[in-house]
Backbone as numpy.savetxt, mean C-alpha at the origin, in Angstrom:
# Nx Ny Nz CAx CAy CAz Cx Cy Cz
-12.42 -49.72 27.51 -13.24 -48.52 27.51 -12.37 -47.26 27.51
-11.35 -47.24 28.41 -10.45 -46.08 28.47 -9.70 -45.90 27.14
-9.31 -47.05 26.55 -8.60 -46.98 25.27 -9.50 -46.37 24.20
-10.77 -46.71 24.22 -11.72 -46.18 23.24 -11.89 -44.67 23.40
-12.01 -44.21 24.66 -12.17 -42.77 24.91 -10.93 -42.01 24.47
-9.74 -42.59 24.80 -8.49 -41.94 24.40 -8.39 -41.84 22.88
-8.84 -42.89 22.20 -8.79 -42.90 20.74 -9.72 -41.82 20.17
-10.91 -41.69 20.76 -11.86 -40.67 20.29 -11.31 -39.27 20.50
-10.67 -39.03 21.66 -10.09 -37.72 21.92 -8.98 -37.40 20.94
-8.12 -38.38 20.67 -7.02 -38.17 19.73 -7.54 -37.87 18.34
-8.57 -38.61 17.93 -9.17 -38.38 16.61 -9.75 -36.97 16.51
-10.41 -36.55 17.61 -11.00 -35.21 17.63 -9.94 -34.14 17.50
-8.82 -34.32 18.22 -7.74 -33.33 18.16 -7.13 -33.27 16.77
-6.92 -34.44 16.18 -6.32 -34.48 14.83 -7.24 -33.83 13.82
-8.52 -34.09 13.92 -9.48 -33.47 12.99 -9.51 -31.97 13.17
-9.46 -31.51 14.43 -9.45 -30.07 14.69 -8.24 -29.41 14.11
-7.08 -30.07 14.21 -5.85 -29.52 13.63 -5.95 -29.42 12.13
-6.52 -30.46 11.50 -6.65 -30.46 10.04 -7.57 -29.34 9.58
-8.68 -29.15 10.32 -9.61 -28.09 9.94 -8.96 -26.72 10.09
-8.15 -26.54 11.15 -7.47 -25.25 11.34 -6.49 -24.99 10.23
-5.81 -26.07 9.78 -4.82 -25.91 8.71 -5.48 -25.53 7.39
-6.74 -26.06 7.19 -7.43 -25.79 5.93 -8.22 -24.49 5.97
-8.33 -23.87 7.12 -9.13 -22.65 7.27 -8.47 -21.49 6.54
-9.21 -20.77 5.69 -8.62 -19.63 4.99 -8.22 -18.52 5.95
-7.24 -17.71 5.54 -6.76 -16.63 6.39 -7.88 -15.62 6.65
-8.00 -15.20 7.90 -8.98 -14.17 8.29 -8.25 -13.18 9.20
-8.17 -11.92 8.76 -7.43 -10.92 9.52 -7.96 -10.77 10.94
-9.24 -11.12 11.16 -9.82 -11.02 12.50 -9.20 -12.02 13.47
-8.53 -13.05 12.93 -7.81 -14.01 13.77 -6.40 -13.54 14.08
-5.97 -12.43 13.47 -4.58 -12.00 13.58 -4.40 -10.73 14.40
-5.49 -10.04 14.70 -5.39 -8.80 15.47 -6.45 -8.78 16.57
-6.20 -7.95 17.56 -7.16 -7.84 18.65 -8.39 -7.06 18.20
-9.44 -7.13 19.03 -10.67 -6.39 18.71 -10.41 -4.89 18.67
-9.56 -4.40 19.57 -9.22 -2.99 19.57 -8.48 -2.59 18.31
-7.55 -3.43 17.85 -6.82 -3.15 16.61 -7.77 -3.17 15.42
-8.69 -4.14 15.40 -9.65 -4.26 14.30 -10.51 -3.00 14.20
-10.84 -2.41 15.35 -11.64 -1.19 15.35 -10.78 0.04 15.03
-9.57 0.12 15.63 -8.71 1.29 15.43 -8.27 1.43 13.98
-8.08 0.31 13.28 -7.65 0.37 11.88 -8.79 0.62 10.92
-10.03 0.57 11.42 -11.18 0.82 10.55 -11.61 -0.37 9.73
-10.95 -1.52 9.92 -11.32 -2.70 9.13 -12.70 -3.23 9.51
-13.19 -2.86 10.70 -14.52 -3.29 11.10 -15.62 -2.62 10.29
-15.25 -1.61 9.50 -16.23 -0.91 8.66 -16.34 -1.51 7.26
-15.45 -2.45 6.93 -15.46 -3.02 5.57 -16.67 -3.93 5.36
-17.18 -3.92 4.14 -18.25 -4.84 3.78 -17.68 -6.25 3.70
-18.53 -7.30 3.83 -18.03 -8.69 3.79 -17.20 -8.98 2.54
-17.65 -8.50 1.38 -16.89 -8.79 0.15 -15.56 -8.05 0.13
-15.51 -6.85 0.74 -14.24 -6.12 0.83 -13.28 -6.83 1.78
-13.80 -7.34 2.89 -12.97 -8.06 3.85 -12.43 -9.34 3.23
-13.25 -10.00 2.41 -12.80 -11.22 1.72 -11.67 -10.89 0.74
-11.83 -9.78 0.00 -10.78 -9.36 -0.94 -9.51 -8.98 -0.19
-9.67 -8.32 0.96 -8.50 -7.95 1.75 -7.78 -9.18 2.29
-8.54 -10.16 2.80 -7.93 -11.39 3.32 -7.16 -12.13 2.22
-7.72 -12.11 0.99 -7.03 -12.76 -0.13 -5.71 -12.07 -0.43
-5.70 -10.72 -0.37 -4.45 -9.99 -0.59 -3.45 -10.27 0.53
-3.93 -10.26 1.78 -3.05 -10.46 2.92 -2.43 -11.85 2.90
-3.18 -12.84 2.40 -2.67 -14.21 2.35 -1.44 -14.31 1.45
-1.38 -13.46 0.43 -0.24 -13.49 -0.48 0.80 -12.43 -0.19
0.60 -11.67 0.90 1.52 -10.58 1.21 2.81 -11.11 1.82
3.92 -10.68 1.31 5.24 -11.02 1.85 5.91 -9.74 2.29
6.30 -9.68 3.54 6.88 -8.44 4.07 8.28 -8.23 3.53
8.49 -7.12 2.85 9.81 -6.76 2.34 10.10 -5.33 2.75
10.48 -5.12 4.00 10.67 -3.75 4.50 11.81 -3.03 3.80
11.62 -1.73 3.59 12.67 -0.90 3.01 13.35 -0.14 4.13
14.68 -0.24 4.18 15.44 0.38 5.27 15.21 1.89 5.28
14.92 2.41 6.47 14.79 3.85 6.63 13.51 4.43 6.06
12.56 3.57 5.65 11.33 4.08 5.05 10.12 3.50 5.77
9.18 4.35 6.13 7.98 3.89 6.81 7.12 3.09 5.84
6.54 1.99 6.33 5.70 1.16 5.48 4.37 1.85 5.21
3.93 1.82 3.96 2.64 2.40 3.56 1.98 1.41 2.62
0.82 0.88 2.99 0.15 -0.14 2.18 -0.14 0.37 0.77
-0.26 1.70 0.60 -0.53 2.25 -0.73 0.65 2.07 -1.68
1.83 1.76 -1.13 2.99 1.44 -1.96 3.03 -0.04 -2.32
2.11 -0.83 -1.78 2.15 -2.28 -1.95 0.99 -2.81 -2.78
-0.04 -2.00 -3.00 -1.21 -2.46 -3.74 -1.45 -1.54 -4.93
-2.12 -2.08 -5.92 -2.49 -1.26 -7.07 -3.68 -0.38 -6.69
-3.96 0.60 -7.54 -5.10 1.49 -7.27 -6.40 0.69 -7.22
-6.52 -0.32 -8.08 -7.73 -1.15 -8.09 -7.85 -1.96 -6.81
-6.73 -2.56 -6.35 -6.75 -3.33 -5.11 -7.09 -2.44 -3.93
-6.57 -1.21 -3.93 -6.82 -0.27 -2.84 -8.31 0.03 -2.73
-8.99 0.05 -3.88 -10.44 0.33 -3.88 -11.24 -0.93 -3.57
-10.90 -2.06 -4.20 -11.67 -3.29 -4.03 -11.64 -3.78 -2.59
-10.50 -3.64 -1.93 -10.38 -4.10 -0.54 -11.01 -3.13 0.46
-11.43 -1.96 0.00 -12.07 -1.00 0.88 -11.10 -0.16 1.69
-9.79 -0.33 1.46 -8.81 0.44 2.23 -8.89 1.93 1.90
-9.44 2.27 0.74 -9.56 3.69 0.39 -10.61 4.40 1.25
-11.38 3.64 2.04 -12.40 4.23 2.90 -11.83 4.62 4.27
-10.60 4.19 4.56 -10.03 4.46 5.88 -9.65 5.94 6.01
-9.83 6.47 7.19 -9.39 7.84 7.47 -7.87 7.85 7.60
-7.23 9.02 7.51 -5.77 9.07 7.68 -5.31 8.43 8.99
-6.06 8.63 10.08 -5.69 8.04 11.37 -5.81 6.51 11.33
-6.89 6.01 10.70 -7.07 4.56 10.60 -6.02 3.94 9.70
-5.67 4.65 8.61 -4.65 4.13 7.70 -3.29 4.07 8.39
-3.00 5.07 9.23 -1.74 5.07 9.97 -1.71 3.91 10.96
-2.85 3.65 11.63 -2.94 2.53 12.56 -2.77 1.20 11.83
-3.38 1.10 10.64 -3.25 -0.14 9.87 -1.82 -0.34 9.39
-1.18 0.73 8.92 0.21 0.61 8.48 1.12 0.17 9.63
0.82 0.66 10.84 1.59 0.26 12.00 1.44 -1.22 12.30
0.20 -1.73 12.14 -0.02 -3.17 12.35 0.65 -3.98 11.26
0.50 -3.53 10.00 1.05 -4.28 8.88 2.58 -4.36 8.95
3.20 -3.32 9.52 4.66 -3.30 9.63 5.16 -4.42 10.54
4.31 -4.86 11.48 4.71 -5.94 12.38 4.23 -7.30 11.91
3.27 -7.33 10.97 2.73 -8.61 10.49 3.76 -9.34 9.64
4.07 -10.54 9.98 5.02 -11.33 9.22 6.44 -10.86 9.34
6.73 -10.01 10.34 8.10 -9.50 10.50 9.03 -10.63 10.88
10.19 -10.75 10.23 11.14 -11.80 10.59 11.71 -11.55 11.98
12.13 -12.63 12.64 12.74 -12.50 13.96 14.00 -11.67 13.86
14.24 -10.85 14.89 15.41 -9.97 14.88 16.68 -10.78 14.86
17.58 -10.44 13.99 18.85 -11.15 13.89 19.84 -10.57 14.87
20.89 -11.36 15.19 21.91 -10.89 16.11 22.60 -9.69 15.50
22.93 -8.67 16.30 23.56 -7.46 15.76 24.91 -7.78 15.13
25.13 -7.23 13.95 26.40 -7.46 13.26 27.40 -6.39 13.67
28.65 -6.64 13.33 29.70 -5.68 13.67 29.41 -4.37 12.95
29.69 -3.28 13.65 29.42 -1.96 13.08 30.25 -1.75 11.83
29.62 -1.17 10.82 30.31 -0.90 9.56 30.06 0.55 9.20
30.94 1.16 8.43 30.74 2.55 8.03 29.44 2.71 7.28
28.70 3.74 7.59 27.44 4.01 6.90 27.73 4.63 5.54
27.29 3.97 4.45 27.56 4.54 3.13 26.83 5.85 2.94
27.44 6.76 2.24 26.84 8.05 1.97 25.94 7.93 0.75
24.63 8.16 0.88 23.73 7.99 -0.25 23.99 9.05 -1.31
23.75 8.71 -2.57 23.94 9.70 -3.63 22.94 10.83 -3.49
23.34 12.00 -3.90 22.46 13.17 -3.81 21.25 12.98 -4.71
20.10 13.43 -4.24 18.90 13.34 -5.07 18.07 14.60 -4.86
17.25 14.91 -5.83 16.39 16.09 -5.72 15.11 15.81 -6.47
14.08 16.55 -6.11 12.79 16.33 -6.76 12.84 16.68 -8.24
13.82 17.47 -8.66 13.92 17.85 -10.07 14.17 16.64 -10.95
14.78 15.55 -10.38 15.11 14.37 -11.18 14.03 13.30 -11.11
12.95 13.55 -10.35 11.91 12.54 -10.15 11.25 12.19 -11.48
11.31 10.90 -11.86 10.72 10.44 -13.12 11.59 10.69 -14.33
12.83 11.15 -14.12 13.69 11.53 -15.23 14.04 10.36 -16.13
14.05 9.13 -15.54 14.45 7.99 -16.37 13.45 7.70 -17.47
12.26 8.33 -17.39 11.28 8.15 -18.45 11.57 9.08 -19.63
12.49 10.03 -19.45 12.86 10.94 -20.52 14.19 10.58 -21.15
15.01 9.79 -20.45 16.33 9.43 -20.98 16.69 8.05 -20.50
17.63 7.43 -21.17 17.94 6.03 -20.94 18.69 5.80 -19.64
19.60 6.68 -19.27 20.42 6.42 -18.10 19.62 6.46 -16.82
20.09 5.70 -15.82 19.42 5.65 -14.52 19.83 6.84 -13.68
18.86 7.49 -13.05 19.15 8.65 -12.23 18.74 8.37 -10.80
19.39 9.05 -9.88 19.00 8.97 -8.47 17.80 9.87 -8.26
16.78 9.36 -7.58 15.57 10.13 -7.41 14.90 9.80 -6.09
14.07 10.69 -5.56 13.35 10.41 -4.31 12.22 9.43 -4.56
11.59 8.95 -3.49 10.48 8.02 -3.61 9.17 8.73 -3.94
9.11 10.04 -3.73 7.88 10.78 -3.98 8.18 12.27 -4.12
7.28 12.98 -4.76 7.37 14.44 -4.81 6.00 15.01 -4.44
6.00 16.25 -4.00 4.75 16.95 -3.70 4.75 18.27 -4.48
3.61 18.58 -5.07 3.48 19.83 -5.81 2.00 20.22 -5.81
1.61 20.98 -6.80 0.23 21.48 -6.86 -0.16 21.66 -8.32
-1.43 21.49 -8.62 -1.98 21.81 -9.94 -2.72 23.14 -9.79
-2.26 24.17 -10.47 -2.85 25.49 -10.32 -4.16 25.61 -11.09
-5.10 26.32 -10.50 -6.38 26.53 -11.15 -7.40 25.47 -10.76
-8.49 25.43 -11.51 -9.56 24.47 -11.25 -9.25 23.16 -11.94
-9.21 22.08 -11.17 -8.92 20.74 -11.70 -10.23 19.97 -11.78
-10.48 19.31 -12.94 -11.77 18.65 -13.16 -11.64 17.16 -13.42
-10.58 16.52 -12.90 -10.47 15.06 -13.03 -9.73 14.63 -14.27
-9.90 13.37 -14.66 -9.18 12.82 -15.83 -10.09 11.88 -16.61
-9.75 11.70 -17.89 -10.65 10.97 -18.80 -9.97 9.84 -19.55
-8.75 9.45 -19.19 -8.06 8.37 -19.88 -6.84 8.83 -20.66
-6.76 10.15 -20.93 -5.62 10.68 -21.68 -5.26 12.09 -21.18
-5.51 12.33 -19.91 -5.32 13.66 -19.32 -3.85 13.96 -19.07
-3.49 15.25 -19.27 -2.14 15.74 -18.96 -2.21 16.56 -17.67
-1.25 16.33 -16.77 -1.21 17.02 -15.49 0.00 17.96 -15.47
-0.23 19.27 -15.42 0.84 20.27 -15.37 1.01 20.73 -13.92
2.18 20.46 -13.37 2.42 20.76 -11.96 3.04 22.14 -11.78
2.86 22.68 -10.60 3.40 24.00 -10.28 4.92 24.02 -10.36
5.58 22.86 -10.14 7.04 22.81 -10.18 7.59 22.74 -11.61
6.73 22.80 -12.63 7.16 22.80 -14.02 7.11 21.45 -14.70
6.95 20.38 -13.94 6.88 19.05 -14.55 5.52 18.82 -15.20
5.53 18.01 -16.26 4.30 17.65 -16.95 4.20 16.12 -16.97
3.08 15.61 -16.51 2.84 14.17 -16.45 1.59 13.85 -17.25
1.55 12.62 -17.80 0.41 12.21 -18.59 -0.19 10.93 -18.00
-1.51 10.82 -18.07 -2.18 9.63 -17.54 -1.66 8.38 -18.22
-1.41 7.32 -17.43 -0.85 6.07 -17.97 -1.78 4.89 -17.77
-3.02 5.13 -17.33 -4.00 4.04 -17.24 -5.31 4.50 -17.88
-6.30 3.63 -17.88 -7.54 3.94 -18.57 -8.67 4.37 -17.67
-8.36 4.78 -16.44 -9.42 5.16 -15.50 -9.96 6.55 -15.80
-11.12 6.85 -15.23 -11.71 8.18 -15.36 -12.15 8.66 -13.97
-12.24 9.96 -13.81 -12.67 10.55 -12.53 -13.23 11.93 -12.79
-14.25 12.30 -12.02 -14.82 13.65 -12.13 -14.49 14.47 -10.89
-13.39 14.11 -10.20 -12.95 14.86 -9.03 -12.69 16.31 -9.40
-13.32 17.24 -8.71 -13.18 18.66 -8.99 -12.59 19.37 -7.78
-11.43 20.02 -7.97 -10.74 20.70 -6.88 -10.14 22.01 -7.41
-9.85 22.93 -6.50 -9.22 24.19 -6.89 -7.81 24.24 -6.30
-6.82 24.45 -7.17 -5.40 24.47 -6.78 -5.05 23.26 -5.90
-5.39 22.04 -6.35 -5.20 20.88 -5.47 -3.72 20.53 -5.27
-3.41 20.10 -4.05 -2.09 19.54 -3.76 -2.05 18.12 -4.31
-0.91 17.72 -4.88 -0.75 16.37 -5.41 0.52 15.75 -4.86
0.50 14.44 -4.74 1.68 13.67 -4.36 1.85 12.57 -5.39
3.05 12.47 -5.98 3.34 11.41 -6.94 4.34 10.47 -6.29
3.97 9.18 -6.20 4.82 8.18 -5.56 5.39 7.24 -6.61
6.67 6.88 -6.42 7.32 5.93 -7.31 7.12 4.54 -6.74
6.22 3.75 -7.33 5.97 2.38 -6.91 6.77 1.43 -7.80
6.78 0.16 -7.43 7.50 -0.81 -8.25 6.87 -1.01 -9.61
5.58 -0.66 -9.75 4.87 -0.88 -11.01 4.60 0.42 -11.76
5.15 1.53 -11.30 4.97 2.80 -12.00 4.84 3.96 -11.03
4.31 5.08 -11.53 4.16 6.30 -10.74 2.68 6.54 -10.48
2.32 6.72 -9.21 0.93 6.88 -8.83 0.70 8.31 -8.32
-0.21 9.03 -8.99 -0.55 10.39 -8.59 -1.74 10.33 -7.64
-1.60 10.96 -6.47 -2.65 10.96 -5.46 -2.98 12.38 -5.04
-4.16 12.54 -4.47 -4.62 13.82 -3.94 -4.85 13.63 -2.45
-4.00 14.19 -1.58 -4.15 14.01 -0.14 -5.56 14.36 0.32
-6.15 13.44 1.09 -7.49 13.64 1.58 -8.57 13.09 0.67
-8.18 12.57 -0.50 -9.15 12.01 -1.45 -8.66 10.62 -1.87
-9.59 9.71 -2.13 -9.23 8.34 -2.47 -8.90 8.15 -3.95
-9.24 9.12 -4.81 -8.99 8.99 -6.24 -7.49 8.97 -6.53
-7.03 8.00 -7.30 -5.63 7.89 -7.69 -5.55 7.54 -9.17
-4.42 7.87 -9.79 -4.24 7.59 -11.21 -2.76 7.36 -11.49
-2.45 6.35 -12.32 -1.09 6.11 -12.72 -0.70 7.08 -13.84
0.53 7.61 -13.76 0.99 8.61 -14.71 2.42 8.30 -15.17
2.83 8.97 -16.25 4.21 8.90 -16.73 4.66 10.31 -17.05
5.93 10.59 -16.78 6.42 11.95 -16.99 6.77 12.16 -18.46
6.31 13.28 -19.02 6.62 13.59 -20.42 7.43 14.87 -20.56
7.63 15.61 -19.45 8.48 16.81 -19.50 8.95 17.15 -18.10
């Protein structure tokens, strides 16, 4: 009788382990209730949460030295919208980036012997996107900030963006937007898949390429 009970318990434990192994990733199993609320993920619709879990399941942490992690540098504009992350407030996005920076972080390695810190090459915003105008590789920052003067009325698939700093960028994707702003501030980020133009405080984004 005791052997039978022990066998049943062992079978139950093994089945439970198998079910846990087959269970799809759910971010709610990875963060506390307070974190889930502070990051704003509790506001996502079920389909948005499912899309986010699918992205997180394939996410591999590749931190850049000396640079704060920003999920907007890791997802495409479409993914940012489909997962509902574009609905987060700046405070919620900062809280989420803080959590994501620790998710999947490798264990700290033993400190290595001190070595001279290499001096980084000089860079300036004037060279941002320059490699799209000439063949040679140039040193450039990860992002620039400028402004579009006058009334801005969005983009239609072939829009040209003239910045206050003299640079001219052209739309590089097929999206459209009717975002209307006056003298809007813009931020252009250099991602691994291209240059993404954003408007601080607004979720609309568009991929661009520099033409001047």
